[in-house]
LOMAR-143801 format. One line per field, with one value per residue (C-alpha): z negated, x, y negated; residue number from 1; residue in one letter. Coordinates in steps of 0.5 Angstrom, whole numbers, plus 2048, in hexadecimal, padded with zeros to 3 digits. Each point is the difference from the previous one (the first is absolute). Layout:
// LOMAR-143801
w <- Z, ... $
u <- X, ... $
v <- Y, ... $
resi <- NUM, ... $
resn <- a, ... $
// end
This chain:
// LOMAR-143801
w <- 913, 7FE, 806, 805, 7FB, 801, 807, 800, 7FC, 805, 806, 7FD, 7FE, 807, 804, 7FB, 801, 808, 7FF, 805, 7FD, 805, 7FD, 7FF, 7FA, 7FD, 7FF, 7FE, 7FC, 7FC, 800, 7FB, 7FC, 800, 7F8, 801, 804, 7FA, 7FC, 803, 800, 7F9, 7FE, 804, 7FC, 7FB, 802, 800, 7FA, 7FD, 803, 7FC, 7FA, 803, 7FD, 7F9, 7FA, 7FA, 7FA, 7FA, 7FA, 7F9, 7F9, 7FA, 7F9, 7FB, 801, 7FC, 7FA, 7FB, 7FE, 7FB, 7F9, 802, 7FB, 803, 7FE, 803, 803, 807, 800, 800, 807, 806, 804, 807, 805, 808, 808, 806, 807, 805, 807, 806, 806, 805, 805, 7FE, 7FF, 806, 804, 7FC, 803, 807, 7FF, 7FD, 805, 806, 7FD, 802, 807, 800, 7FD, 807, 804, 7FD, 801, 807, 800, 7FD, 805, 806, 7FE, 7FF, 807, 803, 7FD, 800, 809, 800, 7FC, 805, 807, 7FE, 7FF, 807, 803, 7FB, 803, 808, 7FF, 7FC, 807, 804, 7FC, 801, 807, 800, 7FC, 806, 804, 7FD, 7FF, 808, 802, 7FB, 801, 808, 7FE, 7FD, 806, 805, 7FC, 801, 807, 801, 801, 7FA, 7FA, 7F9, 7FE, 802, 7FD, 7FA, 801, 802, 7F9, 7FC, 802, 7FF, 7F9, 800, 802, 7FB, 7FB, 802, 800, 7F8, 7FF, 804, 7FC, 7F9, 802, 802, 7F9, 7FC, 805, 7FD, 7F9, 801, 803, 7FA, 7FA, 804, 800, 7F9, 802, 7FE, 803, 803, 803, 808, 806, 808, 802, 807, 803, 807, 7FF, 805, 802, 7FC, 805, 802, 7FA, 7FF, 800, 7FE, 7F8, 7FE, 7F9, 7FE, 803, 7FB, 7FB, 800, 801, 7FB, 7FA, 7FB, 804, 7FD, 7FA, 800, 801, 7FA, 7FC, 802, 7FF, 7F9, 7FE, 802, 7FC, 7FA, 802, 7FF, 7FA, 7FD, 801, 7FD, 7F9, 800, 7FF, 7F8, 7FD, 7FA, 7F9, 7FB, 7F9, 7FA, 7F9, 7FA, 7F9, 7F9, 7FA, 7FA, 7FC, 802, 7FD, 808, 806, 806, 806, 806, 805, 808, 805, 807, 802, 807, 802, 804, 805, 804, 7FA, 802, 7FC, 803, 806, 802, 801, 805, 805, 800, 801, 806, 803, 7FF, 803, 806, 801, 801, 804, 806, 7FE, 803, 806, 802, 7FF, 804, 806, 800, 801, 806, 803, 7FF, 802, 806, 802, 7FE, 804, 806, 800, 7FD, 807, 805, 7FD, 800, 807, 802, 7FD, 802, 807, 7FF, 7FD, 806, 806, 7FB, 801, 806, 803, 7FD, 7FE, 806, 804, 7FB, 800, 808, 7FF, 7FB, 805, 806, 7FD, 7FC, 806, 803, 7FA, 802, 807, 7FE, 803, 7F9, 7FA, 7F9, 7FD, 805, 7FF, 7F8, 802, 804, 7FA, 7FA, 804, 800, 7FA, 7FE, 803, 7FD, 7FA, 801, 802, 7FA, 7FC, 804, 7FE, 7FA, 800, 803, 7FB, 7FA, 804, 800, 7F9, 7FE, 805, 7FE, 7F8, 802, 803, 7FC, 805 $
u <- 6EC, 807, 801, 7FF, 802, 808, 7FF, 7FF, 806, 804, 7FE, 801, 807, 802, 7FD, 804, 806, 800, 7FE, 803, 804, 802, 806, 7FB, 7FD, 806, 802, 7F9, 801, 807, 7FE, 7FA, 803, 807, 802, 806, 7FB, 7FA, 807, 800, 7F9, 7FF, 807, 7FC, 7FA, 804, 803, 7FA, 7FD, 807, 7FE, 7F9, 803, 805, 7FC, 7FF, 803, 802, 7FD, 7FF, 803, 7FD, 802, 800, 805, 801, 802, 804, 800, 804, 805, 7FE, 803, 801, 7FB, 7F9, 7FF, 7FA, 7FB, 801, 807, 7FD, 800, 7FD, 7FB, 802, 7FD, 804, 7FE, 804, 7FF, 805, 7FC, 805, 800, 7FA, 805, 806, 7FA, 7FD, 807, 801, 7F9, 802, 807, 7FE, 7FA, 807, 802, 7FB, 801, 807, 7FE, 7FA, 807, 804, 7FA, 800, 808, 7FE, 7FA, 805, 805, 7FB, 7FD, 806, 801, 7F9, 802, 806, 7FD, 7FA, 804, 805, 7FA, 7FD, 807, 801, 7F8, 803, 805, 7FE, 7FB, 807, 802, 7F9, 800, 808, 7FD, 7FC, 805, 806, 7FA, 7FE, 807, 803, 7F9, 801, 807, 7FE, 7FC, 806, 804, 800, 7FF, 807, 7FE, 803, 805, 7FF, 806, 7F9, 7FB, 804, 802, 7F9, 7FD, 805, 7FE, 7F9, 803, 802, 7FA, 7FC, 806, 7FF, 7F8, 802, 804, 7FB, 7FA, 803, 804, 7F8, 7FE, 805, 7FD, 7F8, 803, 803, 7FB, 7FB, 805, 7FE, 7FA, 7FF, 7FD, 800, 807, 7FD, 7FB, 800, 7FD, 801, 804, 7FF, 805, 7FD, 805, 804, 807, 7FF, 801, 806, 802, 7FF, 809, 7FE, 7FC, 801, 800, 7FA, 7FD, 804, 7FF, 7F9, 801, 805, 7FD, 808, 800, 7F8, 803, 806, 7FB, 7FC, 805, 803, 7F9, 800, 806, 7FE, 7FB, 805, 804, 7FA, 7FE, 807, 800, 7FA, 804, 801, 7F9, 7FE, 7FC, 7FB, 7FF, 7FA, 800, 7FC, 801, 7FA, 801, 7FD, 803, 802, 7FD, 7F8, 800, 805, 7FD, 800, 805, 802, 806, 7FF, 806, 800, 808, 803, 806, 806, 803, 804, 804, 809, 7FF, 7FA, 801, 805, 7FD, 7FA, 804, 805, 7FB, 7FD, 806, 803, 7F8, 802, 806, 7FB, 7FC, 806, 803, 7FA, 7FD, 808, 7FF, 7F7, 805, 805, 7F9, 7FD, 808, 801, 7FA, 800, 806, 7FE, 7FA, 802, 806, 7FA, 7FD, 805, 802, 7F8, 7FF, 807, 7FC, 7FA, 803, 804, 7F9, 7FD, 805, 800, 7F8, 800, 806, 805, 7FB, 7FB, 807, 803, 7F9, 800, 808, 7FC, 7FA, 803, 806, 7FA, 7FC, 807, 801, 7F9, 800, 807, 804, 804, 803, 7FD, 805, 7FF, 7F9, 801, 807, 7FA, 7FB, 806, 800, 7FA, 7FF, 807, 7FC, 7FA, 803, 804, 7FA, 7FE, 805, 801, 7F8, 801, 806, 7FB, 7FB, 805, 802, 7F9, 7FF, 806, 7FF, 7F8, 802, 806, 7F9, 7FD, 7FA $
v <- 766, 801, 803, 7FB, 7FB, 804, 800, 7F9, 7FF, 804, 7FC, 7FA, 802, 802, 7FB, 7FC, 804, 7FF, 7F9, 7FB, 7FA, 7FA, 7FC, 7FA, 804, 801, 7F9, 7FF, 804, 7FF, 7F9, 802, 806, 7FF, 800, 7FB, 7FB, 800, 800, 7F8, 7FE, 803, 7FA, 7FB, 801, 800, 7F9, 7FE, 802, 7FC, 7F9, 801, 7FE, 7FB, 7FB, 803, 7FB, 803, 803, 7FB, 801, 7FF, 7FF, 7FF, 7FF, 7FA, 7F9, 7FC, 805, 7FF, 807, 804, 7FF, 7F8, 7FB, 7FC, 7FB, 7FE, 804, 7FD, 803, 806, 7FF, 803, 807, 7FF, 802, 800, 802, 7FE, 800, 800, 7FC, 803, 7FA, 801, 7FF, 806, 804, 7FF, 802, 807, 801, 7FF, 804, 806, 800, 800, 806, 804, 7FF, 801, 807, 800, 7FF, 806, 804, 7FE, 801, 808, 800, 7FF, 805, 805, 7FF, 801, 807, 802, 7FE, 804, 807, 7FF, 7FE, 807, 803, 7FF, 802, 806, 802, 7FE, 805, 805, 801, 7FF, 806, 804, 7FF, 803, 806, 802, 7FE, 806, 805, 7FF, 801, 806, 802, 801, 801, 806, 802, 7FF, 804, 807, 7FF, 7FD, 7F8, 7FD, 801, 803, 7FB, 7FA, 803, 800, 7F8, 800, 802, 7FC, 7FA, 802, 801, 7FA, 7FC, 803, 7FD, 7FB, 800, 801, 7FA, 7FC, 802, 7FF, 7F9, 7FF, 801, 7FB, 7FC, 800, 801, 7FA, 7FB, 804, 7FD, 7F9, 800, 804, 806, 807, 802, 807, 7FC, 802, 7FC, 7FF, 7FA, 7FC, 801, 7FC, 7FC, 7FC, 7FC, 7FA, 7FA, 7FB, 7FC, 7F9, 7FE, 7F8, 800, 7F9, 7FE, 7FD, 806, 804, 7FC, 800, 809, 802, 802, 7FF, 7F8, 800, 802, 7FC, 7FA, 802, 800, 7F9, 7FD, 803, 7FE, 7F8, 801, 803, 7F9, 7FB, 804, 800, 7F8, 7FF, 802, 7F8, 800, 7FF, 805, 7FF, 802, 7FE, 802, 7FF, 801, 7FF, 7FF, 802, 7FD, 803, 7FB, 7FF, 7F8, 7FF, 800, 805, 7FF, 803, 7FD, 800, 800, 801, 801, 801, 802, 7FC, 805, 7FA, 800, 802, 805, 805, 7FD, 804, 806, 7FF, 7FC, 805, 805, 7FC, 800, 806, 802, 7FC, 803, 807, 7FD, 7FE, 807, 803, 7FB, 802, 807, 7FF, 7FE, 805, 805, 7FD, 7FF, 808, 801, 7FD, 803, 807, 7FF, 7FE, 806, 805, 7FE, 801, 807, 802, 7FD, 805, 806, 7FE, 801, 806, 804, 7FE, 802, 807, 801, 7FD, 802, 805, 805, 801, 801, 805, 803, 801, 804, 805, 801, 801, 805, 803, 801, 803, 804, 803, 801, 804, 7FB, 7FE, 803, 7FF, 7FD, 7F9, 800, 7FF, 7FB, 7FD, 7FF, 7FE, 7FA, 7FF, 800, 7FD, 7FB, 800, 800, 7F9, 7FD, 802, 7FD, 7FA, 7FF, 801, 7FB, 7FA, 802, 7FF, 7F9, 7FF, 800, 7FC, 7FA, 800, 800, 7FB, 7FB, 804, 801 $
resi <- 1, 2, 3, 4, 5, 6, 7, 8, 9, 10, 11, 12, 13, 14, 15, 16, 17, 18, 19, 20, 21, 22, 23, 24, 25, 26, 27, 28, 29, 30, 31, 32, 33, 34, 35, 36, 37, 38, 39, 40, 41, 42, 43, 44, 45, 46, 47, 48, 49, 50, 51, 52, 53, 54, 55, 56, 57, 58, 59, 60, 61, 62, 63, 64, 65, 66, 67, 68, 69, 70, 71, 72, 73, 74, 75, 76, 77, 78, 79, 80, 81, 82, 83, 84, 85, 86, 87, 88, 89, 90, 91, 92, 93, 94, 95, 96, 97, 98, 99, 100, 101, 102, 103, 104, 105, 106, 107, 108, 109, 110, 111, 112, 113, 114, 115, 116, 117, 118, 119, 120, 121, 122, 123, 124, 125, 126, 127, 128, 129, 130, 131, 132, 133, 134, 135, 136, 137, 138, 139, 140, 141, 142, 143, 144, 145, 146, 147, 148, 149, 150, 151, 152, 153, 154, 155, 156, 157, 158, 159, 160, 161, 162, 163, 164, 165, 166, 167, 168, 169, 170, 171, 172, 173, 174, 175, 176, 177, 178, 179, 180, 181, 182, 183, 184, 185, 186, 187, 188, 189, 190, 191, 192, 193, 194, 195, 196, 197, 198, 199, 200, 201, 202, 203, 204, 205, 206, 207, 208, 209, 210, 211, 212, 213, 214, 215, 216, 217, 218, 219, 220, 221, 222, 223, 224, 225, 226, 227, 228, 229, 230, 231, 232, 233, 234, 235, 236, 237, 238, 239, 240, 241, 242, 243, 244, 245, 246, 247, 248, 249, 250, 251, 252, 253, 254, 255, 256, 257, 258, 259, 260, 261, 262, 263, 264, 265, 266, 267, 268, 269, 270, 271, 272, 273, 274, 275, 276, 277, 278, 279, 280, 281, 282, 283, 284, 285, 286, 287, 288, 289, 290, 291, 292, 293, 294, 295, 296, 297, 298, 299, 300, 301, 302, 303, 304, 305, 306, 307, 308, 309, 310, 311, 312, 313, 314, 315, 316, 317, 318, 319, 320, 321, 322, 323, 324, 325, 326, 327, 328, 329, 330, 331, 332, 333, 334, 335, 336, 337, 338, 339, 340, 341, 342, 343, 344, 345, 346, 347, 348, 349, 350, 351, 352, 353, 354, 355, 356, 357, 358, 359, 360, 361, 362, 363, 364, 365, 366, 367, 368, 369, 370, 371, 372, 373, 374, 375, 376, 377, 378, 379, 380, 381, 382, 383, 384, 385, 386, 387, 388, 389, 390, 391, 392, 393, 394, 395, 396, 397, 398, 399, 400, 401, 402, 403, 404, 405, 406, 407, 408, 409, 410, 411 $
resn <- m, v, a, i, l, s, a, l, t, i, l, s, a, q, a, q, q, v, q, t, m, n, l, d, s, v, l, q, r, i, s, n, n, n, p, m, l, q, m, y, e, s, r, s, k, a, m, d, a, y, s, e, g, a, k, s, w, m, a, p, m, v, g, g, g, v, f, m, s, p, y, p, g, a, e, v, m, e, d, r, d, k, g, s, i, m, v, s, a, e, q, d, v, p, n, p, v, k, l, r, a, k, e, k, y, m, k, s, r, a, g, i, e, l, a, a, k, d, v, t, y, n, q, l, r, a, e, a, k, t, a, y, y, n, w, v, v, l, e, k, q, m, a, v, l, k, d, n, e, r, i, m, e, f, m, l, k, l, a, r, i, r, y, p, y, s, q, g, k, l, g, s, i, y, k, a, e, a, r, l, h, e, v, k, n, m, q, l, m, t, a, n, q, i, e, q, q, n, v, q, l, n, t, l, m, n, l, p, k, d, q, k, y, k, i, d, t, t, v, t, i, p, e, p, a, i, l, a, v, d, t, t, y, l, t, g, a, r, s, d, v, r, q, l, d, r, t, i, e, s, m, q, l, n, v, q, m, e, k, l, e, r, l, p, d, f, k, l, r, f, d, h, m, y, p, r, d, p, m, m, p, q, q, f, t, a, m, g, m, i, s, i, p, i, a, p, w, s, s, k, m, y, k, a, n, t, k, a, m, n, l, e, i, q, s, m, q, r, e, r, e, s, i, l, n, e, a, q, g, m, a, r, n, m, a, l, e, l, n, t, m, r, q, q, a, d, n, y, h, n, k, i, i, p, a, f, k, k, n, y, d, v, t, m, l, a, y, e, q, n, n, a, d, l, p, l, v, i, d, a, w, e, s, l, n, m, a, q, m, e, y, l, k, i, l, q, s, l, f, q, m, t, v, n, y, e, k, e, i, e, r $
// end
């Protein structure tokens, strides 16, 4: 039984290591598990918790002491001059309009935290896409290098067979060997870069850093980008604009709350006296008090605060306009560059690489028929290899520009 359980555990671990994870799965795991995003969730809940106590009253005050009692040693002519024992209770009664305004303001701060979470997620999503697309390109590069290794081994094998019959040069054999070792060296570097992308994605998904899996390499070239992106779309799509909107709304609620400082607050007080002279009646004092915030020496504070907050709101509104204006221009420039890169990648894939491949095939065929030398075959292969690597370089730049474009318009 123990052996069976161990075997099942090993098989399960192996299945987990070879699972294929597409980009949507990666982004979903980041959204659910990334600690930074969970931090904003906790902050939002904290703001909601604060708002639950926004309508609370101050704690009542109780006390006791003496009332109208003579100082020790003073001559008391009559018992009624001995004073009284006093018990006092006091309660501040806040204005309910102020409490409701405070509650709305506290709740609005939770919305700011959720908007900040969206801003952070947009950044993390761009990092994840970059790492994922880099991994895709590196896998394609590894496939090219494996094919190059096979080609160079075949050429080297053929050259070694022909050399004893004086159909090849020793220098050509050494050149082919050098190219073969260069290809293997590039494979080592590419494998290390793939490992780095794996670690980067695991970090973003909050997974063990050594967890292995495959990715979906059937990623297609991005579609042409839209040149005209209006501010209406950006207003709804950009998380930083939504965060500014939530902040402006919260500031406006804070302004309203500050304006309500002109409304009065209330206080109730009750005192009960027990006279030391039993012939004197028990007495009480009941008082109701109201603040006068419209007094000139007290109104300056909330008037100044209101003015300052309104100026801050105007500043944030100008910032919002600046962000939308800049984003619209950036999106158009990125779309132009993205479409150009897409055309370049398409030309390499459909025209340039096939032409170099035909050149290599023709040269290789001539070499097999003993009508060409090995250096010509190596030169044809190097031209094909350079075109393939340049295509992968453009493809990587295309994916990176796509990530930046999607980050800018948050798609």
